[in-house]
N, C-alpha and C positions, 0 to 999 in steps of 0.2 A: 464473433469478429469479423470485421469491416473491414473496410481500405486504410483504416487507422490504424497504427499501434496501441494507442490509446484513447481511452474517450473520457472527456472532463465530466461528473456528474455532476449532482443538483448540490447544495450546499444549505443546511436547516439547522435548526436549535433541537430538532429532536429525531428520532432514528424514525418515527410516524411519519413524519413529514417527509424524511426519505424514500418511504415506500409507498407514500401516495405519489411524489411526483417521480418516482422511475414509472409508476404504472402511468403514466399521464403521458411522459417524453418518451420512454420507451418503444422501440421496436423500429421495422424499416422504415425506410426514407424513400421518396421519390417514387419511379417504378416500382422498386424491389416492394412498396406497399401497396401494390395489385397483386403481387404473386402468392405473399403469405402474409400470417399473420405472427402476433408474438403474447405472452402474457407472463407476468411475472411469474417462476416458477417455486413453489412453495421451500420454506425454509426445512434442514435437514434434522433440526431438534427444536421443542417449544419450551425447554427447560435447561437452567444453564447445567445442571449437576448432570445430565447426559451430553455434554458435549465433549468430544474431542480436542483438545488444542493441542497445537504447536504451537512452541513458545522457542524464540528467538533473542535474546535480551541486547547483544552489543557482539562487534564485528570490528577487527583490529583495523581493515579498511577506513572506515566511518566512526572511529569508537564514539558513543553515546557520552554526554557530558552527565556531572554527577548528580545534578539535580534532576535530568532525565531518567537514568537508572536508577533512582531511590522510587520514583511515581511507577517505575515497570516493574520492580519488585514486589513492593506493594500490592498493586494489581493481580501480579500471579500469587501471592499468598491468599488473596482472596478470592481468585478461583479454586483454590485447594481447598480453602474452605467453605465453601460453595457446594462441593463434592464433584467438580468437572475434572476427567482423567486431562493431567497435564504430560505433555511429549516433550521433551528438549533438543534441538539440535534441527539445522537445517536438512533437506530434504536429502536423499541418496540421489545424485546425478546432479545436484545444483550446487556449483562452483559460483559464492557469492561472488567474489572480484571479477570471473573472467564474465559472468551473467551481465553484471551491472556495466563494463566497459560495452558487453553486445550490446545493451539497452543505449549507449550513448551512440553506438555505429547507428543503429534504427532511426535516431532522434538527426542523424547527419543525412541519412540517404533520403527522408522523409522531407527535409529541407532540399537534399538536388533534385528531386523530382518537380517540385515547387517553383525552382528557379533555373530556366532554361538556360543551356550552354556550360551550366556547371559542374564542372569535373571534380568527382567525388572521391572513386575507388575506382580497381580495377574486376569485372568480371568477377574472376575468379575469388577476389575476395567477398563480396555479396553473395555468391554461393557458397562459401563459407560460411557467414555470418548466420547467411536463411538458416542454413541446416543446423547451427546451433542456437536456433529460436527453437524449433522445430522442439530439439533433443530436451530444451527446457518445459518445452507445453507437456512432452512426454513423461519428464519425471514427475512435476507438478501435479499432473491425472494420475500418476501412481501411488504418489503419497496423500493424494486426498480421497483414495480407496479407504483408509486406514484413519485418515485426520477429519475433522468435519472444517477447521480453521486454522489459519495461523494468526498468532500475535506475536508482531514487533515491533519497536519505535517506527514512529514515521519521520521523525528528524532526529542528530543527534544534540539540539537542544529546541529550548519553548522559545517564544518569540523574542525577536531580536531588533535595536534600531536598525532602522535601513542606512546602508551605508554609499554615498553618492559616488564615490570613485569608480575609476574603469574595473570591469567586470574581474580582471585576474588579480585587480591588488585589493579588493575586499575582503575583509575580514568578520567574524564572529565572534564576538568575546563569550568565552567558556569560565566554569571557576579552576578549569585545568589551563587554561589560556587559549591565544589566539586561533581561530580554522578557519580554513580556506571556504568563502562562500561554494565554491563549486563539489564539495563532500556532503551538499544536501540532497543529490539526485541519488545515490546509493541504495537507500532503501525502496523508494518507488521504483527504481528501476526492474524489481523483483515484481510487482505486478505487472509493469510497463510490458516487460517482454514476452511472457507467455502469453500475454492478455488476461489478465485474473481479474473480477472484481475486488475493489478493496474498500475500504472505510475507515476513515483516520475520525479516532474517538477521544472524547476528553478523559483523564484518567485520572485526573490531580491538580494541586497545583505547587508550582515551588515555592519557599522560605516567602520569595519577595512576593507571592499572589498570580505569576503569571501563572496561566493553563499548560497544562504538558498532555497532548495529545501522544496514541497508541495505534497502529496501523493493522486493520483486522481482512489477511486475506484471507478470498474465500473460496471454494473450487470453480473450474470454469462453469459458465452459465446460471451460480447459485448467489447470484445478488443476495436474495432473502435471506441466506442463510450467513454472510457475512454481517447484512444488517440484524437482522434477529442477538445474532451475538452481543454486538454491539448494544443493541436494548436490553440484554440480559444483564449484559458489566457493566453498565449505569448504576443496577439495582445494588451493586455491592461498592463502589468504586465514585460514586459520586454524581454521574455526569455531567450536563450542559449546567453553569450555573453564570448567571447573569452578570457581567462586570457591575462595578460600583462607579457610574458617573458621575 
C-alpha cells in the first residue's frame, strides 16, 4: 500500500506478459527505492484443481446483464469440472453496498487532497471512512486465510458504445434495459478500497461476439496468485482471442 488508494497495472494479451510487466515496473519509487527492494511473491497454487475460489456472481446494487451472467455461470461450471473448490458468497464483514460507497468517498478525498482549497468533508467523516476502510482490509485478510482468490464480475455489461452526453445523463443499453454509467464502479470498488491486487480476465463472448471479462481479486500483496489463477482459468474458458479486424 502506498499513498494512492489504487494503482493502475499493466494491460497485456497474456498473463505471462502481465507477470513480466509486474516484475519490471513493481517496487518502490523515488527515495524509497534506496531503502528497500521488492520482488513478486510466488503464487499460492500452481494447479487449478488446488485453488480455493470464492465466487460472487451478482448483487442487487448493480445487477449483471444476462449476457455477463451467462458467461460467469459457464466459467464457474468450468472451475467445478476442473476440480477447484468453489465457495459462494461475500466475505464475512464485507458490506458490498456500504464499501462501494466508501470507495467513492475515498476517490473524492483523493481529489480533495490534489485540489488546494477544496472543501470536501468534515474531519469526523474522514476518520469514520478511514475506520471503515481498515475494517474492510481486515475482513478481506481473514477471508483469504481460507480462500485463495475471489471471482466476480468486472462490470455488469460487456463493451458498449460511448455515450457523449453529460455524465449524469449517460446510459448503457443491456438486454434488461438501460443502466446508468455510474453503476460501473461497483465491482472494482471492492479491490480498490482495501488495496487488493485484481486481474480482469476474458471468460467468453456474448452471442453478438463481444468479450466478457471477470475480475479475479487476490490476497494482499499476492499479485501472482491472482495472475496465475487467471492464467489457469484461461485453459478452461478460452482466454484471450484476437478480434476479427
